[in-house]
N, C-alpha and C positions, 0 to 999 in steps of 0.2 A: 893251147893257144896258137892261133895262126901267126905265121911269120909276118912281120910288118905291122901288127896290131899294137897300137900305143895305148897303154892303159886298158883295163877291162872293168866292166861293171857286172857284178853278179845279179842274178834275178832277185828282186825284192818283192815281198808280199806284205800287204797292209790290210788289216781289217778296219773298216770304216762304218760308222753308224751303229745302230742297235735295233733290236726287235725286228720288225718287218722291213726295216731299212738297212739291215746289216749287209755289207758288200765286202768282197775280197778284191782288192786292186792288185794287179800284177804290173810291176815296173818292168819295162822291156830291157832285157839283157841282150848283148850283141849276139849271143848264141841262143837261138830260139828254143833249142832243146833244154837249155838251162831253165827256162821258164816252165817247160813241161815237167822237168825233174822237181822243181820247187813246189809246183802245184800238187804233184803226186805226193810229196812228203807232207804237205799241209793236209791233204785229204786223209792220209793215214793218221795224222795227229787228231783230226776232227773225229774220225771213226773211233779212235781209242777213247777220246773224251766222251763221246756219245755212249759208248759201252759202259764207262764208269758211271755216267749220269743215270743210265737205265738201271744198273745194279743198285745204285743208291736209292732210286725211287722204289724199286721192288723191296729193298731192305726196310724202307720207311713205311711199308704197308700198302703201297699202290699195287694194282694188279695189271696183267698184260693188256686187258681191254683199255685201261686208262693210258698206258704207255702207247698203245696203238693209236688211240685217238689223238694224242699229242703229236705223233709222227705222221698223222694224216691217213691212217689205214683203218679199216674196219675189221679187226680180228681180235680174238680174246685169248689166244694161246701164244706161247713163245714162237712156235713153229709158224703159225699163221701170220703173226706180226712180222717175223723175219722174211717170210716169202713175199708178202705184199710190199714191204718196205724195199726189198731188193728189186722187185718189179718196177716200183716207182722210180728208183734210182736208175735202172736200166733205161727207162723211158726218157729220163732227163739226159742221160749220156747220149742217147741217139739224137735228141734235139740239139744239144749244145755242141757235140762233136761233129755234127754235120755228116753223119754216116751216109754213104751212098754218093757223096760228092768228093770223089778222090781227086787230089791235086795232080796235075800232070807234071811230069818231071823227068 
């Protein structure tokens, strides 16, 4: 904590909506890196939940082509779904992180 800072607020994440309208809202913390840290933690939690959901779907008799379709990829094997899903996530990171637009400082 910086000297002279009175009271602190930690980063707060809130899920809002459902289905196609599901959004994650980030409450602004005084330390912007706290927001990055909390979003990273949430991302790991979502990946863990997704993995559990995929294993449950496979155990219930669904196949990798069906899982891929739900994830928005056109593959029918575990490796294919994983590769295409990773590529789609990488594309989103580039879009949302603003790669190539380095902040001056």
